[in-house]
C-alpha positions as CSV (number, residue, x, y, z in Angstrom):
1,M,-11.8,-10.5,-17.0
2,G,-13.8,-13.2,-17.4
3,T,-16.7,-13.0,-19.7
4,S,-19.7,-11.5,-17.9
5,R,-22.5,-13.4,-17.0
6,R,-25.8,-13.6,-15.6
7,N,-25.9,-16.3,-12.9
8,R,-29.2,-18.7,-12.2
9,P,-31.4,-17.1,-9.4
10,C,-30.8,-19.2,-6.8
11,S,-32.2,-22.0,-5.3
12,S,-35.1,-21.7,-2.4
13,S,-33.5,-25.2,-1.4
14,G,-30.3,-23.4,-0.4
15,T,-29.0,-23.7,3.5
16,T,-29.5,-20.6,5.9
17,S,-27.0,-20.7,9.1
18,S,-26.4,-18.5,11.5
19,A,-22.3,-16.6,11.7
20,S,-21.3,-13.4,12.3
21,L,-18.6,-11.2,13.4
22,D,-21.4,-10.0,15.6
23,S,-24.0,-12.5,15.2
24,S,-26.8,-9.9,16.4
25,K,-25.7,-8.1,12.6
26,V,-24.2,-10.0,10.2
27,R,-25.4,-13.8,9.0
28,T,-23.7,-16.3,6.5
29,R,-25.9,-17.9,4.9
30,C,-24.9,-20.7,1.5
31,V,-27.6,-19.5,-0.9
32,D,-27.0,-22.3,-3.9
33,A,-28.2,-25.7,-3.2
34,M,-24.9,-27.6,-4.2
35,P,-22.8,-26.9,-0.8
36,A,-20.2,-24.9,-0.2
37,S,-16.5,-26.0,0.5
38,P,-15.4,-26.6,3.8
39,E,-12.7,-24.0,2.7
40,A,-15.3,-20.9,2.1
41,R,-17.7,-22.8,5.0
42,A,-14.4,-22.1,7.9
43,Q,-13.8,-18.4,6.0
44,A,-17.0,-17.8,6.4
45,L,-18.2,-18.9,9.2
46,G,-15.2,-18.4,11.4
47,A,-16.1,-15.4,13.5
48,R,-19.2,-17.0,15.4
49,D,-20.0,-15.2,18.4
50,N,-16.8,-12.7,17.7
51,P,-18.3,-8.9,19.0
52,F,-15.1,-7.4,17.2
53,P,-15.9,-4.9,14.0
54,L,-13.5,-6.6,12.0
55,T,-12.0,-10.3,11.2
56,V,-9.4,-11.9,8.7
57,K,-9.3,-15.4,7.8
58,R,-6.2,-16.8,5.2
59,V,-7.9,-19.8,3.2
60,L,-6.5,-21.8,0.8
61,H,-8.6,-23.3,-1.8
62,S,-8.6,-26.2,-3.9
63,A,-11.9,-27.0,-5.7
64,S,-15.0,-24.4,-6.4
65,T,-16.9,-23.0,-3.9
66,G,-20.4,-22.9,-3.8
67,R,-22.7,-19.8,-3.2
68,V,-21.8,-17.8,-0.1
69,A,-23.0,-14.6,0.8
70,V,-22.8,-12.2,4.2
71,D,-23.5,-9.3,5.6
72,A,-20.0,-7.9,6.4
73,T,-17.9,-5.8,3.4
74,K,-15.4,-8.1,3.1
75,V,-11.5,-7.0,1.3
76,M,-10.0,-9.5,0.0
77,I,-6.4,-10.3,-0.6
78,V,-5.3,-12.7,-3.2
79,N,-1.8,-14.2,-1.9
80,S,-1.0,-16.2,-4.8
81,G,-2.6,-18.4,-8.2
82,T,-5.6,-17.9,-9.9
83,T,-9.1,-17.9,-9.6
84,T,-12.6,-16.8,-11.1
85,L,-15.1,-15.2,-8.3
86,R,-18.5,-15.8,-9.6
87,H,-21.2,-13.1,-8.0
88,E,-24.6,-12.3,-9.0
89,T,-23.8,-10.7,-12.6
90,G,-20.9,-12.2,-13.8
91,E,-17.9,-13.0,-13.1
92,V,-14.2,-11.6,-12.5
93,D,-11.0,-13.0,-13.1
94,L,-8.4,-12.4,-10.1
95,A,-4.5,-12.9,-10.0
96,A,-2.0,-13.0,-7.4
97,G,-1.2,-9.3,-6.0
98,Q,-5.0,-8.3,-6.7
99,V,-6.8,-7.4,-4.1
100,V,-11.1,-7.0,-4.5
101,L,-13.8,-5.5,-2.8
102,L,-17.2,-7.2,-2.0
103,P,-20.3,-6.0,-0.5
104,P,-22.5,-6.8,1.9
105,G,-24.9,-9.3,1.4
106,R,-24.2,-10.8,-2.1
107,W,-23.4,-14.6,-2.4
108,Y,-19.9,-14.9,-4.2
109,A,-18.7,-18.4,-5.4
110,G,-15.0,-18.9,-5.9
111,E,-13.5,-21.2,-9.0
112,P,-9.7,-22.0,-8.4
113,A,-7.1,-23.0,-11.3
114,G,-5.3,-24.8,-9.3
115,L,-4.1,-24.2,-5.3
116,V,-5.2,-20.3,-4.5
117,I,-4.7,-18.6,-0.9
118,T,-6.7,-15.8,-0.3
119,T,-6.6,-13.7,3.0
120,T,-9.7,-11.4,3.3
121,A,-11.0,-9.0,6.3
122,Y,-14.7,-9.3,7.2
123,I,-15.8,-5.5,8.3
124,D,-18.9,-4.9,10.0
125,T,-20.6,-3.0,7.3
126,A,-22.1,-0.9,10.8
127,F,-18.9,0.1,11.8
128,L,-17.1,0.8,7.9
129,E,-20.4,3.1,8.2
130,E,-19.3,4.9,10.5
131,Q,-15.3,5.4,10.0
132,E,-16.6,6.8,7.0
133,R,-18.9,9.9,8.4
134,W,-15.0,11.5,10.0
135,I,-12.6,10.0,7.3
136,T,-12.0,12.5,4.5
137,Q,-11.2,11.0,1.6
138,S,-9.3,13.1,-0.6
139,S,-9.6,14.0,-4.3
140,A,-6.0,12.4,-5.5
141,P,-6.8,8.5,-6.6
142,A,-6.8,6.3,-3.6
143,P,-7.0,2.2,-3.6
144,L,-10.0,2.4,-1.6
145,V,-13.5,4.7,-1.8
146,L,-15.4,3.9,1.4
147,S,-18.5,4.7,-0.9
148,D,-17.7,1.7,-2.9
149,S,-19.0,0.0,-0.4
150,H,-22.1,0.4,-1.5
151,R,-22.0,-0.2,-4.6
152,S,-23.6,-4.5,-6.2
153,D,-20.8,-5.9,-7.7
154,P,-16.6,-6.4,-6.6
155,T,-14.3,-3.9,-7.4
156,V,-11.1,-4.4,-8.0
157,L,-9.0,-1.9,-6.1
158,D,-5.9,-0.5,-8.1
159,V,-3.2,-1.6,-5.6
160,P,0.0,-0.7,-6.4
161,S,2.2,-3.6,-6.6
162,T,4.6,-1.2,-4.1
163,V,1.2,-1.3,-1.8
164,F,0.4,-5.2,-1.5
165,P,2.5,-5.3,0.7
166,H,1.4,-3.1,3.1
167,V,-1.5,-4.5,2.8
168,N,-1.0,-8.5,3.3
169,A,1.2,-7.2,6.2
170,S,-1.6,-5.0,7.9
171,L,-3.7,-8.4,7.5
172,Q,-1.5,-10.9,9.1
173,R,-1.0,-8.3,12.1
174,L,-4.4,-8.2,12.8
175,I,-4.5,-12.4,12.3
176,D,-1.5,-12.1,14.5
177,G,-3.7,-9.6,16.6
178,E,-7.0,-12.2,17.2
179,R,-4.6,-15.1,17.6
180,H,-2.8,-13.3,20.3
181,H,-6.4,-11.7,21.4
182,L,-4.2,-8.4,22.7
183,P,-6.5,-6.1,24.1
184,T,-9.4,-4.3,21.7
185,L,-8.2,-0.9,21.5
186,R,-4.6,-2.3,20.1
187,R,-7.1,-4.1,17.5
188,L,-9.2,-1.7,16.5
189,S,-6.3,0.4,15.9
190,L,-4.8,-2.0,13.6
191,A,-8.0,-2.1,12.0
192,V,-7.9,1.5,11.3
193,D,-4.3,0.9,10.1
194,L,-5.3,-1.2,7.3
195,L,-8.5,1.0,6.4
196,D,-6.3,3.9,7.2
197,I,-3.3,1.9,4.1
198,L,-6.6,1.3,1.2
199,T,-7.5,4.7,1.0
200,R,-4.5,6.6,1.8
201,P,-4.0,8.7,-1.9
202,V,-1.2,7.2,-3.9
203,P,1.8,9.4,-4.9
204,E,1.8,10.7,-7.9
205,H,5.7,9.3,-8.8
206,S,7.5,11.8,-10.9
207,P,10.1,9.5,-13.7
208,E,12.1,7.1,-12.0
209,H,15.4,8.8,-11.3
210,P,18.9,7.2,-12.7
211,S,20.2,6.3,-9.4
212,V,17.5,5.1,-8.8
213,R,16.5,2.9,-11.9
214,H,20.0,1.7,-11.3
215,A,20.1,1.0,-7.6
216,M,17.0,-1.9,-8.8
217,A,18.5,-3.3,-11.3
218,L,22.1,-4.0,-9.3
219,L,19.5,-5.6,-6.3
220,M,17.7,-7.7,-8.6
221,N,20.5,-9.2,-10.5
222,D,22.4,-10.2,-7.7
223,L,19.6,-11.0,-4.8
224,G,21.9,-13.5,-2.9
225,R,24.1,-10.8,-2.6
226,A,24.7,-9.5,1.6
227,W,23.6,-6.0,0.4
228,T,23.4,-3.0,3.0
229,M,22.6,0.6,2.7
230,D,26.3,1.6,2.3
231,V,27.2,-0.9,-0.1
232,L,23.9,-0.5,-2.9
233,A,25.0,3.6,-2.0
234,D,28.8,3.5,-3.5
235,E,27.1,1.3,-6.4
236,A,24.5,3.4,-7.1
237,A,27.1,6.4,-6.8
238,I,24.6,8.3,-5.0
239,S,24.8,9.3,-1.2
240,R,23.4,7.3,1.4
241,S,20.5,9.1,2.5
242,Q,19.5,10.9,-0.4
243,L,19.4,6.3,-2.0
244,A,16.4,6.7,0.5
245,R,15.3,9.5,0.0
246,L,14.6,9.2,-3.6
247,F,14.0,4.8,-3.6
248,T,10.9,5.9,-1.7
249,R,9.3,8.6,-2.7
250,H,10.0,6.9,-7.1
251,V,9.1,3.1,-5.9
252,G,6.7,3.4,-3.2
253,T,9.0,1.4,-0.9
254,S,11.9,1.7,0.8
255,P,15.1,-0.3,-0.5
256,A,15.6,-2.9,2.3
257,A,11.5,-3.6,2.2
258,F,12.2,-3.7,-2.1
259,L,15.4,-6.0,-1.6
260,R,13.0,-8.8,0.4
261,N,10.4,-8.6,-1.1
262,E,12.2,-9.9,-4.4
263,R,13.3,-12.2,-2.6
264,S,11.4,-13.9,-1.3
265,R,9.2,-14.1,-4.9
266,R,12.7,-15.4,-5.6
267,M,12.5,-18.3,-2.9
268,A,8.6,-18.6,-4.2
269,D,9.9,-19.9,-7.5
270,L,12.6,-21.8,-5.7
271,L,10.9,-23.2,-3.2
272,R,8.3,-24.6,-6.5
273,S,10.9,-25.8,-9.1
274,S,13.6,-27.2,-6.7
275,S,14.3,-30.2,-4.2
276,D,17.1,-28.1,-2.5
277,T,16.4,-27.3,1.6
278,V,14.6,-24.5,2.6
279,E,17.8,-23.7,4.1
280,T,19.6,-23.3,0.7
281,I,17.2,-21.8,-1.5
282,A,17.3,-19.0,1.1
283,R,21.6,-18.7,1.0
284,R,20.8,-18.5,-2.7
285,V,18.4,-15.9,-2.1
286,G,20.5,-14.0,0.4
287,W,19.5,-15.2,3.6
288,T,22.2,-16.5,5.6
289,D,19.7,-17.0,8.7
290,P,16.4,-19.6,8.0
291,S,15.1,-17.8,10.9
292,H,14.8,-14.6,9.1
293,A,14.0,-15.5,6.3
294,S,11.1,-17.4,7.2
295,R,10.0,-14.2,9.1
296,A,10.4,-12.2,5.7
297,F,9.1,-14.9,3.5
298,R,5.9,-15.2,6.0
299,Q,5.7,-11.5,5.9
300,V,5.1,-11.5,1.8
301,H,3.2,-14.9,1.2
302,G,1.4,-15.7,4.2
303,L,3.3,-18.8,4.9
304,S,6.2,-20.0,6.1
305,P,8.4,-21.4,3.7
306,Q,8.0,-25.2,4.4
307,Q,4.0,-24.8,4.6
308,Y,4.1,-22.9,0.6
309,R,6.3,-26.1,-0.4
310,Q,3.2,-28.6,1.6
311,I,1.0,-26.2,-0.3
312,Y,2.5,-26.5,-4.4
313,R,3.4,-30.2,-4.1
314,R,0.5,-31.6,-3.2
């Protein structure tokens, strides 16, 4: 965490502009004399004239942004890189894999350390409050407590590493739904799915089963192998059905999803450090079909391998 500090009051010379999820409800304004960067303004203003109660923007940040405030509740994830998020009462350091809840009506400014990719859900606050009325919050720990949206400061959500890919995939489905003009009810179901993932209690896992720990080590130590459930179960000396059940219980995801995530992380490392072609790198981490590798990589990182490499080689 960065050292907390109080920022100076907003200058009265800050500019004001209208933008919205519902243009009659949501206002976006730059509240600092320093103008917002193109990335920040695109992120904040991209939902203009969109009556849908939730929209998602994925943005590459390469420079500090000005102070920007919106009358929408934001859930932001950091896909890659690190950044310092300044707000009215201090600042918070964020890194890849973290999720933060940003209450409405407050200004925020980002100071990325290099290149940072974020994905942000802008949720109409009235819509969110309506869900709060009927969503029963379990007493068990969950990443998002809807009442936290009423706080005045950002809240870093406790999202386990096994849950983060599901949050990212849900946001990607919302992006795709808007891009492909899915029917409104279908997009609403995707919005509710995001809230379900974030408010779902995180199970308290019992100590790792030795066979599960062994299976995880096998996958991570030989990502390039053509793994199947039968092969993995044989190597771990456990039945296929028992491995699937225990792996999901103790790790929080299936062996296939775990392998995809690990291959994608390794592929990202190689895209940054190696001059090999995308196809060669895909084969090195175990994907023989470049198209499948690209789809899997995009599910985890939100970008194609080619886009990811171009960004990190600027």
